[in-house]
N, C-alpha and C positions, 0 to 999 in steps of 0.2 A: 481624593478618590485615589486608589491603589491599582496600580498598574495590572494589575488580575484581573479584578473587582471591573475593570475598562474591556480591557480582553473580552470578558463572558458578555458585556452587554452588546458586543458588535454581532452585528449578525448582519448578513443579508435580505436587505430591505426590499419587498418588491412591490409595496405600495406607498404611493405618496400622499399627505396633505397636499390642497391648493396653496397653500400659504408661501409666499415666497419668500427665501433665504437673505436674509439680511448682510448686507456688503461686508460689516463689521466679523461676522462667522467665518465669510470666504475667504477675508485678509487672517483671520488667525490659522485658516487649515493652511494657507497657502506658506504660512511662512514656518507651520511647522513639516511642510515638505521641504521647503527649502533647504531647511537642514538634516534632514536624512542623510545619510553617509552613499556613496558610490566608490564603486573600486577606481584609485586613484583620483580620489575627490574629482572626477571629469565633471559629474553629473551632466551626463548627455538627455538630458529630457528637457520635454515643453510641455504646458501644461495649458490646453485653453477651455475657457471657461463657457457654455453652452448654456444662455437663457431669455435672450430674446426670441418671444413668437418663432418668426423667421426659422432662426437659426435650431430651435427644439424643432420645426415641421422637417427642416434636412435630414438631424443628425436621428431621429423615427423613422425614417426611410431605410439609413445605416443598419437599423437593433429593430422589425416592425412588431411589437409587442406590446399589449395592452397596457399594462404595466410599467414599460417602461416612459412610455408618454402622459405618466401623471409627476412625475418628476420635475419639477420646479428647472433645477440644474442639473447639465453636466457635462463633465470634466474628459475632455479628453486627452487621456496621458500617454505619449510619445517618446520613440524613441531615437532619438540625433544618432544614427550609425557615424557619425562622420566622426562623431566625438566620443562615442565611447572605447571603453579599454578591451584591448585584445590582450589573454595571453600567450605566452612564448608560444603554445601548441596550436593557436591559433582560434581558441571560445571567445568566440567576443559577449563581455558580460551587461548589455545594456538590458538585455532584459534579466537581469536580478536585478539589476537598479532599479528600474521603472520600478518592479515588485517592490521593495524598501521604501520605494518614495510613496505609493499608492496605497502599502498597507499603513503608513505615518498619515495620509489624508484621511482613509477610513475609520482609525482611530483619532484624531482629531476631531473628524466632524461627527464621531459618537461621543465625546466627552463636550460635543457643544450642543448636543439634545437631534442631531440629525441622523438620520438612515443612510443608507451606503450599500451598493450590492457589486461586486465587479463582474463586469460586461467585457468578456474575448472572443463570444461567438457572434462577431457582427461582420457588417458586409466592409474590410480595410480600404479596399482600392474606391469604392461610394467616400468612404468618411474621408480619406488624400483628397479627392477630385470637389468636394462642396465644399471641403474649409480650407484646400490653397494652402495641403502640408507641402514642404519642403520635397527634394530628390531625395533625399537621404534618410527622412522623417519618415518612421514608422508610425502607426496609430496602435496602440500596443492596446490597449484596455479605455471601455468607455466606462465612467463612474458617476452612476446617476447620484445627487445627493438631495435631499429634503426632508421635510417632518416627516415621523413615518406614522402611517394609515393605519397600519399591522400591530401587531403584538411580536416580542421576542419569543423565538418558538425555541423549545428547550434544544441544546445542540447534542451531536452524539459525536460521543468520539471517542476513539482506541481508549484501553485502560493505560498508562503509566508503562507498566512491564510491558509491551503489543509496542511500545515504540522506543525505548532506549534499554540498552546495553552496556 
């Protein structure tokens, strides 16, 4: 499949089948994440795969939405602030690096027939406490992963002339 077609197929899935995600698919997705570029190749990230019933209940407390609880897997994408590259003017690049890695994750999942959704509006402190994240580790994004139970909706995008000069 061409990259543009894959990108067009990726969407924010908010309904998942109860079918579990095979370990082989998760391994493939995480291998794609491992190859994501980062500033100065620091790779300042940690990914936690949440799939047990107990952990899924804990993660659902961090983002209490009915649709979110339907995902059989949630991946916590964290920035390791003590490992991120800092530009000479003080700009930290961990947020950029994690965004690149998470989008690799989402595209790889789409290629594997799985749905994902970026979730940034969650209780990050509760997540940190519930899953024992390190002192310099920030849970930046939660990514539910599973087989979609909904359909791809048409994406609304600006015209190319509106975003390229």
